[in-house]
KOLPA-216487 format. One record per atom (N, C-alpha, C): residue number from 1; residue in three letters; atom name; x, y, z. Coordinates in Angstrom, 1 decimal, always signed. Example, Ala and Ser with C-alpha at 12.3 -4.5 7.8 and 13.67 -1.06 7.14 Angstrom:
1,ALA,N,+13.2,-5.7,+7.8
1,ALA,CA,+12.3,-4.5,+7.8
1,ALA,C,+13.2,-3.3,+7.8
2,SER,N,+12.8,-2.2,+7.1
2,SER,CA,+13.7,-1.1,+7.1
2,SER,C,+12.9,+0.0,+7.9
This chain:
1,MET,N,-10.3,+13.1,-4.9
1,MET,CA,-8.8,+13.3,-4.3
1,MET,C,-8.7,+12.8,-3.0
2,GLY,N,-7.6,+11.9,-2.6
2,GLY,CA,-7.8,+11.4,-1.3
2,GLY,C,-6.5,+11.7,-0.5
3,TRP,N,-6.3,+11.2,+0.4
3,TRP,CA,-5.1,+11.4,+1.3
3,TRP,C,-3.7,+11.1,+0.6
4,ALA,N,-3.8,+10.3,-0.3
4,ALA,CA,-2.5,+9.6,-0.8
4,ALA,C,-2.3,+10.0,-2.3
5,THR,N,-3.1,+10.9,-3.0
5,THR,CA,-3.1,+11.3,-4.3
5,THR,C,-1.8,+12.1,-4.7
6,SER,N,-1.2,+12.8,-3.8
6,SER,CA,+0.1,+13.6,-4.2
6,SER,C,+1.2,+12.3,-4.1
7,TYR,N,+1.0,+11.7,-3.0
7,TYR,CA,+2.2,+10.4,-3.1
7,TYR,C,+2.1,+9.5,-4.2
8,ILE,N,+0.7,+9.2,-4.6
8,ILE,CA,+0.7,+8.2,-5.8
8,ILE,C,+1.2,+8.9,-7.2
9,ALA,N,+0.9,+10.2,-7.4
9,ALA,CA,+1.6,+10.9,-8.5
9,ALA,C,+3.0,+10.9,-8.4
10,SER,N,+3.7,+10.9,-7.3
10,SER,CA,+5.3,+11.0,-7.1
10,SER,C,+5.8,+9.7,-7.5
11,LEU,N,+5.1,+8.5,-7.0
11,LEU,CA,+5.4,+7.3,-7.2
11,LEU,C,+5.4,+6.9,-8.7
12,LYS,N,+4.4,+7.2,-9.4
12,LYS,CA,+4.0,+7.0,-10.6
12,LYS,C,+5.4,+7.8,-11.5
13,SER,N,+5.8,+8.8,-11.1
13,SER,CA,+6.9,+9.5,-11.8
13,SER,C,+8.4,+9.0,-11.3
14,GLY,N,+8.4,+7.9,-10.6
14,GLY,CA,+9.6,+7.2,-10.3
14,GLY,C,+10.2,+7.7,-8.9
15,GLN,N,+9.6,+8.7,-8.2
15,GLN,CA,+10.1,+9.0,-6.8
15,GLN,C,+9.7,+8.2,-5.6
16,THR,N,+10.7,+8.1,-4.7
16,THR,CA,+10.3,+7.5,-3.4
16,THR,C,+9.6,+8.5,-2.6
17,VAL,N,+8.7,+8.1,-1.7
17,VAL,CA,+7.9,+9.1,-0.9
17,VAL,C,+8.0,+8.5,+0.7
18,SER,N,+7.7,+9.4,+1.7
18,SER,CA,+7.8,+9.4,+2.9
18,SER,C,+6.5,+10.1,+3.5
19,PHE,N,+5.9,+9.2,+4.4
19,PHE,CA,+4.7,+9.9,+5.0
19,PHE,C,+4.2,+9.3,+6.4
20,ARG,N,+3.5,+9.9,+7.2
20,ARG,CA,+3.1,+9.4,+8.5
20,ARG,C,+1.7,+8.9,+8.4
21,PRO,N,+1.2,+7.8,+7.9
21,PRO,CA,-0.3,+7.4,+7.8
21,PRO,C,-0.8,+7.5,+9.3
22,ARG,N,-2.3,+8.0,+9.3
22,ARG,CA,-3.0,+7.8,+10.7
22,ARG,C,-3.9,+6.6,+10.6
23,GLY,N,-4.2,+6.1,+11.9
23,GLY,CA,-5.2,+5.1,+11.9
23,GLY,C,-4.4,+3.9,+12.5
24,ASN,N,-5.5,+2.7,+12.8
24,ASN,CA,-5.2,+1.5,+13.6
24,ASN,C,-5.3,+0.4,+12.6
25,SER,N,-5.7,+0.4,+11.4
25,SER,CA,-5.9,-0.7,+10.6
25,SER,C,-4.7,-1.6,+10.5
26,MET,N,-3.7,-0.9,+10.5
26,MET,CA,-2.3,-1.9,+10.1
26,MET,C,-1.5,-2.0,+11.6
27,LYS,N,-2.1,-1.9,+12.7
27,LYS,CA,-1.6,-2.0,+13.9
27,LYS,C,-0.8,-3.4,+14.1
28,GLY,N,+0.4,-3.4,+14.7
28,GLY,CA,+1.2,-4.4,+14.5
28,GLY,C,+2.1,-4.4,+13.4
29,LYS,N,+1.9,-3.9,+12.3
29,LYS,CA,+2.9,-3.7,+11.5
29,LYS,C,+3.4,-2.3,+11.1
30,ILE,N,+2.4,-1.5,+11.3
30,ILE,CA,+2.6,+0.1,+11.1
30,ILE,C,+1.7,+0.8,+12.2
31,GLU,N,+2.4,+1.4,+13.2
31,GLU,CA,+1.3,+2.0,+14.3
31,GLU,C,+1.3,+3.6,+13.6
32,SER,N,+0.0,+4.0,+14.2
32,SER,CA,-0.3,+5.3,+13.5
32,SER,C,+0.6,+6.4,+13.9
33,GLY,N,+1.1,+7.2,+12.9
33,GLY,CA,+2.1,+8.3,+12.9
33,GLY,C,+3.3,+7.7,+12.7
34,GLN,N,+3.8,+6.5,+12.5
34,GLN,CA,+5.1,+6.2,+12.2
34,GLN,C,+5.3,+6.6,+10.8
35,LEU,N,+6.5,+6.7,+10.4
35,LEU,CA,+7.1,+7.4,+9.1
35,LEU,C,+7.3,+6.1,+8.3
36,CYS,N,+6.6,+6.0,+7.1
36,CYS,CA,+6.7,+5.2,+6.1
36,CYS,C,+7.4,+5.4,+4.6
37,THR,N,+8.3,+4.8,+4.5
37,THR,CA,+9.0,+5.3,+3.1
37,THR,C,+8.5,+3.9,+2.1
38,VAL,N,+7.8,+4.6,+1.0
38,VAL,CA,+7.4,+4.0,+0.0
38,VAL,C,+8.2,+4.0,-1.3
39,THR,N,+8.3,+3.1,-2.1
39,THR,CA,+9.2,+3.1,-3.6
39,THR,C,+8.3,+2.5,-4.5
40,PRO,N,+8.7,+3.2,-5.6
40,PRO,CA,+7.7,+2.6,-6.9
40,PRO,C,+8.1,+1.1,-6.8
41,VAL,N,+7.0,+0.3,-7.6
41,VAL,CA,+7.0,-1.1,-7.5
41,VAL,C,+7.1,-1.6,-8.9
42,ASP,N,+7.9,-2.7,-8.8
42,ASP,CA,+8.0,-3.6,-9.8
42,ASP,C,+6.9,-4.6,-9.7
43,HIS,N,+5.7,-4.9,-10.3
43,HIS,CA,+4.7,-5.4,-10.2
43,HIS,C,+5.1,-7.0,-10.1
44,GLY,N,+6.2,-7.4,-10.8
44,GLY,CA,+6.3,-8.9,-10.9
44,GLY,C,+7.1,-9.3,-9.7
45,THR,N,+7.5,-8.4,-8.7
45,THR,CA,+8.2,-8.9,-7.6
45,THR,C,+7.1,-8.8,-6.4
46,LEU,N,+5.9,-8.3,-6.4
46,LEU,CA,+5.0,-8.3,-5.3
46,LEU,C,+4.9,-9.7,-4.9
47,GLU,N,+4.6,-9.9,-3.6
47,GLU,CA,+4.3,-11.1,-2.9
47,GLU,C,+3.3,-10.9,-1.8
48,VAL,N,+2.8,-12.1,-1.5
48,VAL,CA,+1.9,-11.9,-0.4
48,VAL,C,+2.7,-11.5,+0.9
49,GLY,N,+2.1,-10.6,+1.7
49,GLY,CA,+2.7,-10.0,+2.8
49,GLY,C,+3.1,-8.7,+2.6
50,ASP,N,+3.4,-8.1,+1.3
50,ASP,CA,+3.9,-7.0,+1.1
50,ASP,C,+2.8,-6.0,+1.5
51,ILE,N,+3.4,-4.8,+2.0
51,ILE,CA,+2.5,-3.5,+2.4
51,ILE,C,+2.6,-2.6,+1.2
52,VAL,N,+1.5,-2.2,+0.6
52,VAL,CA,+1.7,-1.5,-0.6
52,VAL,C,+0.5,-0.3,-0.7
53,LEU,N,+0.9,+0.8,-1.3
53,LEU,CA,+0.1,+1.9,-1.5
53,LEU,C,-0.7,+1.5,-2.6
54,CYS,N,-2.0,+1.6,-2.6
54,CYS,CA,-3.0,+1.1,-3.5
54,CYS,C,-4.3,+1.8,-3.6
55,LYS,N,-5.0,+1.4,-4.8
55,LYS,CA,-6.5,+2.0,-4.6
55,LYS,C,-7.3,+1.0,-4.9
56,VAL,N,-8.4,+0.7,-4.0
56,VAL,CA,-9.4,-0.3,-4.2
56,VAL,C,-10.8,+0.4,-4.0
57,ASN,N,-11.4,+0.2,-5.1
57,ASN,CA,-12.9,+0.8,-5.1
57,ASN,C,-12.7,+2.2,-4.9
58,GLY,N,-11.8,+3.1,-5.3
58,GLY,CA,-11.7,+4.4,-5.4
58,GLY,C,-11.0,+4.9,-4.0
59,GLN,N,-10.8,+4.0,-3.0
59,GLN,CA,-10.2,+4.3,-1.9
59,GLN,C,-8.8,+4.0,-1.7
60,GLU,N,-8.0,+5.0,-1.1
60,GLU,CA,-6.6,+4.8,-1.0
60,GLU,C,-6.0,+4.2,+0.1
61,TYR,N,-5.1,+3.2,+0.1
61,TYR,CA,-4.8,+2.4,+1.4
61,TYR,C,-3.3,+2.1,+1.3
62,LEU,N,-2.6,+2.0,+2.4
62,LEU,CA,-1.4,+1.5,+2.7
62,LEU,C,-1.7,+0.1,+3.5
63,HIS,N,-2.0,-0.8,+2.6
63,HIS,CA,-2.5,-2.1,+3.4
63,HIS,C,-1.6,-3.4,+2.9
64,LEU,N,-1.9,-4.5,+3.1
64,LEU,CA,-1.3,-5.7,+2.8
64,LEU,C,-1.8,-6.3,+1.6
65,ILE,N,-1.0,-7.2,+1.0
65,ILE,CA,-1.3,-7.9,-0.2
65,ILE,C,-1.5,-9.2,+0.6
66,LYS,N,-2.9,-9.7,+0.4
66,LYS,CA,-3.3,-10.8,+1.2
66,LYS,C,-3.4,-12.3,+0.5
67,ALA,N,-3.5,-12.0,-0.8
67,ALA,CA,-3.4,-13.3,-1.8
67,ALA,C,-3.1,-12.6,-3.2
68,ILE,N,-2.6,-13.5,-3.9
68,ILE,CA,-2.6,-13.3,-5.3
68,ILE,C,-2.8,-14.4,-6.2
69,GLN,N,-3.9,-13.9,-7.3
69,GLN,CA,-4.3,-15.0,-8.0
69,GLN,C,-4.2,-14.5,-9.6
70,GLY,N,-3.3,-15.1,-10.2
70,GLY,CA,-2.9,-14.7,-11.5
70,GLY,C,-2.7,-13.2,-11.5
71,PRO,N,-3.2,-12.4,-12.4
71,PRO,CA,-3.0,-11.0,-12.4
71,PRO,C,-3.7,-10.2,-11.4
72,ARG,N,-4.4,-10.9,-10.3
72,ARG,CA,-5.1,-10.0,-9.4
72,ARG,C,-4.4,-10.2,-8.0
73,PHE,N,-4.6,-8.9,-7.2
73,PHE,CA,-4.1,-9.0,-5.9
73,PHE,C,-5.3,-8.7,-4.9
74,GLN,N,-5.2,-9.4,-3.7
74,GLN,CA,-6.2,-9.1,-2.7
74,GLN,C,-5.5,-8.3,-1.6
75,ILE,N,-6.1,-7.3,-1.4
75,ILE,CA,-5.6,-6.4,-0.5
75,ILE,C,-6.6,-6.3,+0.9
76,GLY,N,-6.0,-6.1,+2.0
76,GLY,CA,-6.7,-6.1,+3.3
76,GLY,C,-5.8,-5.4,+4.2
77,ASN,N,-6.3,-5.2,+5.5
77,ASN,CA,-5.3,-4.8,+6.6
77,ASN,C,-4.9,-5.6,+7.4
78,ASN,N,-4.4,-5.4,+8.6
78,ASN,CA,-3.6,-6.2,+9.4
78,ASN,C,-4.6,-6.6,+10.6
79,ARG,N,-5.8,-6.4,+10.4
79,ARG,CA,-6.8,-6.8,+11.6
79,ARG,C,-7.9,-7.5,+10.9
80,GLY,N,-7.7,-8.1,+9.8
80,GLY,CA,-8.7,-9.2,+9.3
80,GLY,C,-9.7,-8.6,+8.3
81,ARG,N,-9.7,-7.2,+7.9
81,ARG,CA,-10.6,-7.0,+7.0
81,ARG,C,-10.0,-7.0,+5.4
82,ILE,N,-10.8,-7.4,+4.7
82,ILE,CA,-10.4,-7.6,+3.3
82,ILE,C,-11.1,-6.3,+2.5
83,ASN,N,-10.3,-5.5,+1.8
83,ASN,CA,-10.7,-4.4,+1.0
83,ASN,C,-11.3,-4.7,-0.4
84,GLY,N,-10.5,-5.9,-1.0
84,GLY,CA,-10.9,-6.3,-2.2
84,GLY,C,-9.7,-6.7,-3.2
85,TRP,N,-10.1,-7.0,-4.3
85,TRP,CA,-9.1,-7.6,-5.5
85,TRP,C,-9.0,-6.5,-6.2
86,VAL,N,-7.6,-6.0,-6.8
86,VAL,CA,-7.3,-5.1,-7.7
86,VAL,C,-6.3,-5.8,-8.7
87,SER,N,-6.0,-4.9,-9.8
87,SER,CA,-5.2,-5.3,-10.9
87,SER,C,-3.9,-4.8,-10.4
88,ALA,N,-2.5,-5.2,-10.9
88,ALA,CA,-1.6,-4.5,-10.8
88,ALA,C,-1.4,-3.2,-11.2
89,GLY,N,-2.0,-2.5,-12.0
89,GLY,CA,-2.2,-1.1,-12.2
89,GLY,C,-2.7,-0.2,-10.9
90,ALA,N,-3.3,-0.8,-10.0
90,ALA,CA,-4.0,-0.2,-8.8
90,ALA,C,-2.9,-0.1,-7.6
91,ILE,N,-1.9,-0.7,-7.8
91,ILE,CA,-0.8,-0.6,-6.8
91,ILE,C,+0.4,+0.1,-7.4
92,PHE,N,+0.8,+1.1,-6.5
92,PHE,CA,+1.6,+2.3,-7.0
92,PHE,C,+2.8,+2.0,-6.3
93,GLY,N,+3.0,+1.5,-4.9
93,GLY,CA,+4.3,+1.5,-4.3
93,GLY,C,+4.3,+0.4,-3.2
94,ARG,N,+5.4,+0.2,-2.7
94,ARG,CA,+5.8,-1.0,-1.7
94,ARG,C,+6.5,-0.2,-0.6
95,CYS,N,+6.1,-0.4,+0.6
95,CYS,CA,+6.6,+0.1,+1.8
95,CYS,C,+7.8,-0.6,+2.1
96,THR,N,+9.1,+0.2,+2.1
96,THR,CA,+10.1,-0.8,+2.4
96,THR,C,+10.8,-0.3,+3.6
97,ARG,N,+10.2,+0.7,+4.3
97,ARG,CA,+11.0,+1.0,+5.7
97,ARG,C,+9.6,+1.8,+6.5
98,VAL,N,+9.8,+1.3,+7.9
98,VAL,CA,+8.8,+1.9,+8.9
98,VAL,C,+9.6,+2.1,+10.1
99,GLU,N,+9.4,+3.6,+10.5
99,GLU,CA,+10.4,+4.0,+11.6
99,GLU,C,+9.5,+4.9,+12.4
100,ASN,N,+10.1,+5.4,+13.7
100,ASN,CA,+9.6,+6.0,+14.6
100,ASN,C,+9.7,+7.7,+13.9
Protein backbone atom coordinates (compact mmCIF):
# COMPACT_ATOMS: atom_id res chain seq x y z
CA MET A 1 0.00 0.00 0.00
CA GLY A 2 1.51 3.30 -1.12
CA TRP A 3 0.79 6.98 -0.60
CA ALA A 4 -1.73 7.08 -3.49
CA THR A 5 -3.58 3.79 -2.97
CA SER A 6 -6.82 5.41 -1.77
CA TYR A 7 -6.71 8.01 -4.57
CA ILE A 8 -6.21 5.28 -7.18
CA ALA A 9 -9.21 3.37 -5.79
CA SER A 10 -11.37 6.49 -6.05
CA LEU A 11 -10.20 7.19 -9.61
CA LYS A 12 -10.99 3.60 -10.61
CA SER A 13 -14.55 4.14 -9.38
CA GLY A 14 -14.88 7.28 -11.52
CA GLN A 15 -14.30 9.92 -8.86
CA THR A 16 -12.10 13.01 -9.13
CA VAL A 17 -9.53 13.36 -6.32
CA SER A 18 -7.47 16.21 -4.86
CA PHE A 19 -4.34 15.93 -2.74
CA ARG A 20 -1.10 17.73 -1.85
CA PRO A 21 1.91 15.64 -2.92
CA ARG A 22 5.25 16.23 -1.19
CA GLY A 23 8.65 16.19 -2.83
CA ASN A 24 10.68 18.02 -5.45
CA SER A 25 10.72 15.60 -8.40
CA MET A 26 8.14 17.69 -10.29
CA LYS A 27 9.57 21.10 -9.33
CA GLY A 28 8.70 23.66 -12.00
CA LYS A 29 5.35 22.00 -12.75
CA ILE A 30 4.17 21.03 -9.25
CA GLU A 31 5.79 22.47 -6.14
CA SER A 32 5.81 20.40 -2.95
CA GLY A 33 2.49 20.79 -1.13
CA GLN A 34 0.49 22.34 -3.96
CA LEU A 35 -3.09 21.11 -4.34
CA CYS A 36 -3.42 18.79 -7.35
CA THR A 37 -6.74 17.74 -8.86
CA VAL A 38 -6.64 14.42 -10.72
CA THR A 39 -9.50 13.11 -12.87
CA PRO A 40 -10.17 9.61 -14.20
CA VAL A 41 -8.43 9.16 -17.53
CA ASP A 42 -9.48 8.16 -21.04
CA HIS A 43 -6.28 6.43 -22.12
CA GLY A 44 -6.92 7.27 -25.78
CA THR A 45 -6.47 10.98 -25.03
CA LEU A 46 -3.13 10.77 -23.20
CA GLU A 47 -0.29 12.82 -24.66
CA VAL A 48 3.40 13.37 -24.02
CA GLY A 49 3.67 16.05 -21.32
CA ASP A 50 0.54 15.00 -19.41
CA ILE A 51 0.98 14.66 -15.65
CA VAL A 52 -0.52 11.34 -14.58
CA LEU A 53 -1.08 9.34 -11.41
CA CYS A 54 0.42 5.95 -12.19
CA LYS A 55 2.26 2.91 -10.92
CA VAL A 56 5.72 2.00 -12.23
CA ASN A 57 7.41 -1.15 -10.90
CA GLY A 58 5.10 -1.12 -7.86
CA GLN A 59 5.78 2.52 -6.97
CA GLU A 60 3.09 5.22 -7.18
CA TYR A 61 3.96 8.50 -8.92
CA LEU A 62 2.38 11.75 -10.02
CA HIS A 63 4.79 12.18 -12.94
CA LEU A 64 4.99 13.06 -16.61
CA ILE A 65 4.39 11.01 -19.71
CA LYS A 66 7.77 11.42 -21.44
CA ALA A 67 7.10 9.27 -24.52
CA ILE A 68 4.42 7.08 -26.07
CA GLN A 69 5.33 4.01 -28.08
CA GLY A 70 2.30 2.10 -29.32
CA PRO A 71 0.47 0.85 -26.22
CA ARG A 72 3.32 1.82 -23.86
CA PHE A 73 3.94 5.03 -21.93
CA GLN A 74 7.31 6.17 -20.60
CA ILE A 75 7.00 7.84 -17.19
CA GLY A 76 9.49 10.27 -15.66
CA ASN A 77 9.79 13.29 -13.41
CA ASN A 78 10.45 16.93 -14.28
CA ARG A 79 14.14 16.69 -13.35
CA GLY A 80 15.27 14.26 -16.03
CA ARG A 81 14.76 10.92 -14.27
CA ILE A 82 12.94 8.15 -16.12
CA ASN A 83 10.89 5.76 -13.98
CA GLY A 84 10.13 3.24 -16.74
CA TRP A 85 7.56 2.06 -19.27
CA VAL A 86 3.98 1.12 -18.36
CA SER A 87 0.83 -0.02 -20.12
CA ALA A 88 -2.34 2.07 -20.08
CA GLY A 89 -3.66 -0.07 -17.22
CA ALA A 90 -1.01 1.38 -14.89
CA ILE A 91 -2.20 4.97 -15.46
CA PHE A 92 -5.15 5.89 -13.27
CA GLY A 93 -5.72 9.63 -13.69
CA ARG A 94 -4.56 12.86 -15.29
CA CYS A 95 -3.69 15.98 -13.28
CA THR A 96 -6.02 18.70 -14.54
CA ARG A 97 -5.35 21.45 -12.00
CA VAL A 98 -2.50 22.62 -9.76
CA GLU A 99 -3.09 25.39 -7.23
CA ASN A 100 -1.76 26.73 -3.95
